C-alpha positions in Angstrom: 12.8 38.4 -15.1 15.2 35.6 -15.5 15.9 33.3 -12.6 19.6 34.1 -12.7 18.9 37.8 -12.3 16.7 36.9 -9.3 19.6 34.8 -7.8 21.9 37.8 -8.2 19.4 39.9 -6.5 19.1 37.5 -3.6 22.9 37.1 -3.2 23.5 40.9 -3.1 20.5 41.4 -0.9 22.0 38.9 1.5 25.3 40.8 1.5 23.5 44.1 2.2 21.5 42.4 5.0 24.7 41.4 6.7 26.2 44.9 6.3 23.0 46.5 7.6 22.7 44.1 10.5 26.3 44.9 11.4 25.7 48.6 11.2 22.5 48.6 13.3 24.2 46.6 16.0 26.5 49.5 16.6 23.6 52.1 16.8 21.7 53.0 19.9 19.7 56.0 21.3 21.3 58.3 23.8 19.5 60.0 26.6 20.5 63.6 27.6 21.0 65.1 31.0 20.9 68.6 32.4 23.7 70.9 33.5 24.5 71.0 37.2 27.5 72.0 39.3 31.0 72.0 37.9 33.7 69.7 39.4 37.4 70.1 39.2 38.1 66.5 38.1 35.5 65.2 35.7 36.5 61.6 36.5 34.9 62.0 39.9 31.1 61.8 39.6 28.9 64.6 41.1 26.9 63.6 44.2 23.8 65.3 42.8 20.9 63.5 41.3 22.2 64.2 37.8 25.8 64.2 36.5 27.7 67.2 35.3 27.5 68.1 31.6 31.0 69.7 31.8 33.2 67.9 29.3 36.8 69.1 29.3 38.6 69.5 26.0 42.0 68.3 27.2 43.5 65.8 29.6 44.1 68.5 32.3 41.1 67.3 34.3 42.1 63.6 34.3 45.1 61.9 35.7 46.0 58.4 37.0 48.7 58.6 39.7 51.4 56.0 39.4 52.2 54.2 42.7 53.5 50.7 43.7 50.9 48.0 42.9 49.5 45.3 45.0 49.6 42.1 43.0 46.9 39.5 43.2 47.0 36.0 41.6 44.0 33.7 41.5 43.0 30.7 39.4 41.5 33.1 36.7 43.4 36.4 37.1 46.6 38.3 37.4 45.6 41.7 38.8 47.5 44.8 39.8 45.7 47.1 42.4 46.9 50.6 43.0 47.2 52.1 46.4 45.5 55.2 44.9 41.8 54.6 45.3 42.3 50.8 45.3 41.8 50.9 41.5 42.2 47.8 39.4 44.9 49.1 37.1 45.9 45.9 35.3 44.0 42.6 34.8 45.1 39.5 32.8 42.8 36.5 32.1 44.9 33.4 32.7 42.6 31.0 30.8 42.5 33.2 27.7 45.6 34.0 25.6 46.6 36.8 23.2 48.1 36.2 19.8 51.5 35.4 21.3 50.3 32.9 23.8 50.5 35.2 26.9 47.6 35.7 29.2 45.0 38.1 27.7 45.5 41.6 29.0 42.0 42.9 29.4 42.7 46.0 31.6 45.7 48.3 31.7 46.6 51.8 32.7 49.6 52.3 30.4 47.5 53.8 27.6 49.8 52.1 25.0 47.3 51.9 23.4 44.9 50.4 25.9 43.5 52.4 28.8 41.0 50.4 30.8 40.7 50.5 34.6 38.1 49.8 37.2 37.6 52.5 39.9 35.4 53.0 42.9 35.1 55.9 45.3 33.0 57.5 48.0 31.4 60.9 48.2 30.5 62.9 51.2 32.3 64.4 54.2 35.9 63.2 54.4 35.3 60.0 52.6 37.9 58.8 50.1 37.4 59.1 46.3 39.4 57.0 43.8 42.2 59.6 44.2 42.9 59.0 47.9 45.6 56.7 49.3 44.8 53.3 50.8 47.2 51.0 52.7 47.5 47.2 52.4 48.8 44.6 54.8 50.9 42.9 52.0 52.3 43.7 48.6 51.1 40.5 47.0 48.3 37.9 47.4 48.0 34.4 46.1 44.9 32.3 46.0 45.5 29.0 47.8 42.0 28.0 48.8 38.5 28.5 47.4 38.5 32.2 48.3 40.9 35.1 48.5 40.3 38.3 50.5 42.3 41.5 49.8 41.6 44.3 52.3 42.6 48.0 51.8 42.3 50.6 54.5 41.9 54.4 54.4 41.8 56.3 57.6 41.8 59.9 58.8 40.5 61.8 61.8 36.9 61.5 60.7 36.5 58.1 59.0 37.9 54.7 58.7 37.1 53.0 55.4 38.0 49.4 54.5 37.7 48.4 50.9 37.7 44.7 50.4 38.1 42.6 47.2 36.8 39.0 47.6 37.8 36.5 44.9 36.1 33.1 44.5 37.6 30.1 42.7 36.2 29.4 39.3 34.2 32.7 39.3 34.6 35.8 37.2 32.5 37.8 39.7 34.6 39.8 42.2 32.9 41.0 45.3 33.8 44.6 46.3 32.7 45.7 49.8 33.0 49.0 51.6 33.0 49.3 55.4 32.5 52.9 56.5 33.1 53.9 60.2 32.2 57.4 61.2 34.7 58.5 63.8 33.5 62.1 63.9 30.8 63.8 65.9 28.8 64.7 62.8 26.5 62.7 60.6 27.9 61.9 57.2 25.8 61.7 54.1 27.5 59.2 51.9 27.3 58.0 48.2 29.3 55.5 46.3 30.3 55.4 42.7 31.7 52.4 40.7 33.1 53.1 37.2 35.3 52.0 34.3 37.7 54.3 32.6 38.2 53.4 29.0 39.8 54.9 25.9 37.7 55.3 22.8 39.8 53.5 20.2 41.1 50.1 21.3 39.3 46.8 20.6 37.2 48.4 17.8 38.1 45.7 15.3 39.4 46.3 11.8 37.9 48.0 8.7 37.1 44.5 7.3 35.8 43.1 10.6 34.5 45.9 12.8 33.4 45.1 16.3 31.7 47.2 19.0 33.6 48.3 22.1 31.7 50.7 24.3 29.3 51.2 27.2 26.3 48.9 27.7 23.6 48.8 30.4 20.6 46.7 31.3 17.5 47.3 33.4 14.1 45.7 33.4 12.5 48.8 31.8 14.9 49.5 28.9 16.4 46.0 28.6 19.8 45.8 27.0 21.1 49.0 25.4 24.5 50.0 23.9 26.1 53.4 24.1 28.9 54.2 21.6 31.7 56.4 22.8 31.1 58.6 19.8 27.6 59.3 20.9 28.7 60.1 24.5 31.0 62.7 22.9 27.9 64.7 22.0 25.8 64.2 25.1 26.6 62.5 28.4 24.2 59.7 29.4 22.4 59.5 32.7 19.6 57.2 33.9 18.1 56.9 37.4 16.8 53.4 37.9 16.1 50.9 40.7 17.8 48.0 39.0 20.3 46.9 36.4 24.0 47.0 35.7 26.3 49.0 33.5 29.6 48.1 31.9 32.0 48.0 29.0 31.5 45.3 26.3 33.9 44.3 23.5 34.2 41.4 21.2 34.5 38.2 23.4 34.9 40.0 26.8 32.9 42.2 29.2 33.1 44.2 32.4 30.1 45.2 34.5 29.3 46.8 37.8 26.5 45.0 39.6 24.7 46.5 42.6 22.3 44.9 45.0 18.8 44.7 43.5 17.1 46.9 46.1 19.6 49.8 45.6 18.4 52.9 43.7 21.2 54.0 41.4 22.1 56.4 38.6 23.8 54.8 35.5 26.0 57.2 33.6 28.5 57.5 30.8 30.5 60.6 29.9 33.6 62.0 28.4 36.3 62.9 31.0 39.2 63.9 28.6 40.3 63.6 25.0 39.4 60.0 23.9 38.8 58.9 27.6 35.4 58.0 28.9 33.9 57.1 32.3 31.0 54.6 32.5 29.6 53.6 35.8 26.9 53.8 38.5 26.3 56.1 41.4 24.2 55.2 44.5 23.3 57.0 47.7 24.2 55.1 50.8 22.3 57.2 53.3 23.4 58.8 56.5 26.1 57.5 58.8 25.6 58.5 62.4 28.6 59.3 64.7 30.2 56.1 65.9 28.2 54.0 63.4 29.4 51.7 60.6 27.8 51.2 57.2 28.4 48.2 54.9 27.9 48.3 51.2 28.6 45.3 48.9 28.7 45.3 45.1 30.0 42.9 42.4 32.4 43.4 39.5 32.2 41.0 36.6 35.3 40.9 34.5 35.8 38.1 32.1 34.8 36.3 28.9 31.3 36.5 27.3 30.6 32.9 28.1 26.9 32.3 28.3 27.1 30.3 31.5 29.4 32.9 33.2 27.3 35.9 32.1 24.0 34.3 33.2 25.4 33.4 36.6 26.6 36.9 37.2 23.5 39.1 36.7 20.2 39.2 35.0 20.5 40.5 31.5 24.2 40.2 31.3 24.0 37.4 28.8 22.8 40.0 26.3 26.4 41.2 26.2 26.8 38.5 23.6 24.8 40.6 21.1 23.2 38.8 18.1 21.2 41.9 17.1 17.7 41.6 15.8 18.0 37.8 15.2 18.7 36.9 18.8 15.6 34.7 18.9 17.2 32.5 16.2 20.8 32.9 17.1 20.5 31.9 20.8 18.9 28.5 20.1 21.5 27.9 17.4 24.3 28.5 19.8 22.7 26.2 22.3 22.6 23.4 19.7 26.2 24.2 18.7 27.3 24.1 22.3 25.5 20.8 22.9 27.1 19.2 19.9 30.6 20.5 21.0 30.1 18.9 24.5 29.5 15.6 22.7 32.3 15.7 20.2 34.8 17.9 22.2 35.9 19.9 19.2 34.3 23.2 18.0 35.4 22.6 14.4 33.7 19.2 14.3 30.7 20.8 16.0 30.4 23.5 13.3 30.5 20.8 10.6 27.8 18.7 12.3 25.6 21.8 12.9 25.9 22.7 9.2 24.8 19.2 8.3 21.9 19.5 10.7 20.8 22.8 9.3 21.1 21.5 5.8 18.9 18.5 6.6 16.4 20.8 8.2 16.1 22.9 5.1 16.5 20.0 2.6 12.9 20.3 1.2 13.3 24.0 0.6 16.8 23.6 -1.0 15.5 20.7 -3.1 12.7 22.9 -4.4 15.1 25.6 -5.2 17.6 23.4 -7.0 14.8 21.6 -8.9 13.7 25.0 -10.2 17.2 25.9 -11.2 17.8 22.5 -12.8 14.6 23.0 -14.9 15.9 26.4 -16.0 19.2 24.7 -16.9 17.4 22.3 -19.1 15.5 25.0 -21.0 18.5 27.4 -21.2 19.3 26.4 -24.8 15.7 27.2 -25.8 15.9 30.5 -24.0 19.1 31.3 -25.9 17.4 30.5 -29.2 14.5 32.8 -28.2 17.0 35.6 -27.5 18.6 35.2 -30.9 15.2 35.0 -32.6 13.6 38.1 -31.0 16.8 40.2 -30.7 16.0 43.5 -29.0 12.2 43.0 -28.9 12.0 42.5 -25.1 8.2 42.3 -25.0 8.0 39.4 -27.4 10.9 37.7 -25.6 9.1 38.0 -22.3 5.9 36.6 -23.8 7.7 33.7 -25.3 9.5 33.0 -22.0 6.3 33.0 -20.0 4.7 30.6 -22.5 7.7 28.3 -22.2 7.6 28.4 -18.4 3.8 27.6 -18.5 4.3 24.7 -20.9 7.2 23.2 -19.0 5.5 23.9 -15.6 8.5 26.0 -14.4 8.2 28.6 -11.6 10.8 31.3 -12.4 10.7 32.4 -8.7 11.1 28.8 -7.4 14.8 29.1 -7.3 14.9 32.1 -5.1 12.0 32.1 -2.7 13.2 29.0 -0.7 16.6 30.8 -0.4 15.0 33.9 1.1 13.4 31.8 3.8 16.8 30.5 4.9 18.6 33.9 4.9 17.6 34.8 8.5 19.1 31.5 9.8 22.4 32.2 7.8 22.7 35.7 9.3 22.0 34.4 12.8 24.6 31.7 12.5 27.0 34.3 11.1 26.7 36.3 14.3 26.9 33.2 16.5 30.2 32.2 14.9 31.5 35.7 14.9 30.8 36.5 18.6 31.2 33.3 20.5 34.2 33.5 22.8 34.1 29.7 23.1 35.6 29.6 19.6 38.5 31.9 20.6 41.6 29.7 20.7 39.6 26.6 19.6 41.8 24.4 17.4 40.7 22.3 14.4 43.1 20.3 12.2 45.9 22.7 11.3 44.0 25.7 12.5 45.0 26.9 16.0 42.3 29.4 16.5 38.8 29.3 14.8 38.1 32.9 15.8 40.8 34.4 13.6 41.4 34.3 9.8 43.1 31.2 8.3 46.7 32.3 7.6 48.5 29.0 7.1 50.3 30.4 4.1 51.2 33.6 5.8 50.2 37.1 4.9 50.5 38.9 1.5 50.6 42.6 2.3 47.8 42.8 4.8 45.8 39.9 3.5 46.0 36.6 5.5 46.3 33.6 3.2 45.0 30.1 4.0 43.4 27.0 2.4 39.9 27.6 3.7 39.1 30.8 1.7 40.7 29.3 -1.4 38.6 26.2 -1.1 35.6 28.4 -0.5 36.3 30.2 -3.8 36.6 26.9 -5.6 33.4 25.6 -4.2 31.6 28.8 -5.2 33.0 28.5 -8.7 31.8 24.9 -9.0 28.4 25.8 -7.7 28.1 28.6 -10.3 28.9 26.0 -13.0 26.0 23.8 -11.8 23.5 26.7 -12.2 21.9 27.6 -15.5 24.1 30.0 -17.5 22.5 33.5 -17.9 21.6 34.5 -21.4 22.9 38.0 -20.8 26.7 38.1 -21.3 27.2 40.8 -18.7 25.3 38.7 -16.1 27.4 35.7 -17.1 30.7 37.6 -16.5 29.4 38.9 -13.2 28.5 35.5 -12.0 32.0 34.2 -12.9 33.5 37.1 -10.9 31.4 36.5 -7.7 33.7 33.7 -6.3 36.7 36.0 -6.6 34.8 39.0 -5.0 33.4 37.0 -2.1 36.8 35.3 -1.5 38.3 38.7 -0.7 35.9 39.0 2.2 36.4 35.4 3.3 40.1 35.9 3.7 39.4 38.3 6.6 36.5 36.2 8.1 37.2 34.0 11.2 38.2 30.5 10.2 35.2 29.0 12.0 32.8 31.1 9.9 34.6 30.2 6.6 34.5 26.5 7.7 30.7 26.7 8.0 30.3 28.3 4.6 32.6 25.8 3.0 30.8 22.8 4.4 27.5 24.3 3.5 28.7 24.8 -0.1 30.0 21.3 -0.4 26.7 19.9 0.8 24.8 22.2 -1.5 27.0 21.1 -4.5 26.2 17.5 -3.7 22.5 18.1 -3.4 22.4 20.3 -6.5 24.4 17.8 -8.6 21.9 15.1 -7.6 18.9 17.2 -8.4 20.4 18.3 -11.8 21.0 14.7 -12.8 17.5 13.7 -11.8 15.9 16.5 -13.7 18.1 15.8 -16.7 17.1 12.2 -16.7 13.4 13.2 -16.5 14.0 15.5 -19.5 15.6 12.8 -21.6 12.8 10.4 -20.7 10.3 13.0 -21.7 12.0 13.5 -25.0 12.1 9.7 -25.6 8.4 9.4 -25.0 7.6 12.3 -27.3 
């Protein structure tokens, strides 16, 4: 087999690996649950040990009542809290912007198209669910110190419940506390549920750049697991465990409900209406004697998938930045990239320096590969002569090629095997650059955001146009010219088309990822040019001595 054919195989295998890795990151097993009692509103969890398997086929069982909101402003959030249930109905991240420069809207109840709210409720006796009305002392709250407390009160003849949100400066963890006073003469058996309501379509990425949005959970037994909304359509998920969190993850951002470590809980995810899903946790609080008060504190993480913020919030939450099966390579790569960025203050420069560092690390392997290809380039005219001499006699052609390789001490696999060793690192870095929220909104030269495609020249139809993909195509074309030309005309034409084919994908890739590939190609071209000249000089010297 010719080296060029092997190179084609490696390139296309690499592309398939990327596609397969992207696909398997979206897949996850689903656990089934049994059927129990029916409930009138499927958005309210059952207080039994297992969730209901009843999945309504319409929106009749799910409604979000519209009432005046309590507005909360902190150093990190703009939040709207509904009097109904004390739900968080709207949440903006002030330090992260959308495409128009406004605060990033992470949660909303307007379903246009985003539906994403955080709900909590109580089960048992006359305790309030997320559909009952709370009162607040004020209509708006503003953080002026290191902490902001927002209390909401529900009271009837049997109970008084205070639901308190506690916000801390510079923290994406919101403390949610329930104080339950039993005013009745009877003992109350109480449970609490904390859940997210999310639609099944928003934040799923594009056809060219799909991304996962769905349920994720973590516990010490099962570790990190993702649950796609499509899978929950078929079977609701339920897991009784003594630890762990559950939440909604999407590209760059995450929300998670975190319970005290000693609390037994049931994690669940189910369909509550057409294209609407509930994912949360249910815990038994125990009995509340007459005249007694019970306190329960949980935490809500809502924010960017920053490694530091995730690690500080809960064990295992840092897995929300999902690098798939190459996490063991990707995580150290991100640590190095982040360390470089802290020194140079710019993510674009950090990507360039990391690319140079990786290139130096793999220099011996790359040199061996380029040396093999340069040797093949030198004998290419002789191979072409053999092809013309033997015509369609492939057996004699193969024998003559093997004899030539043996005489010239050429390893026909030498150009590909070193590349295969580097592929896992390339894939890992691909996911690092694709999933790092730190690159979101990060500028570099004329690029305002390294996490989106380069579109300096605007958009043609639906294709963003920018210099980086065009330079990438040019670098690939130049690199192909440095390689030995295939003796097969069909392979030669295919190799010439590859820069165009790959450029189509690079137009849709984030600019930070294209920047990495461009710098890597430029360095590869320089190294390959040097090796080619060296091998060519050795060949001329050999001929002169012959």
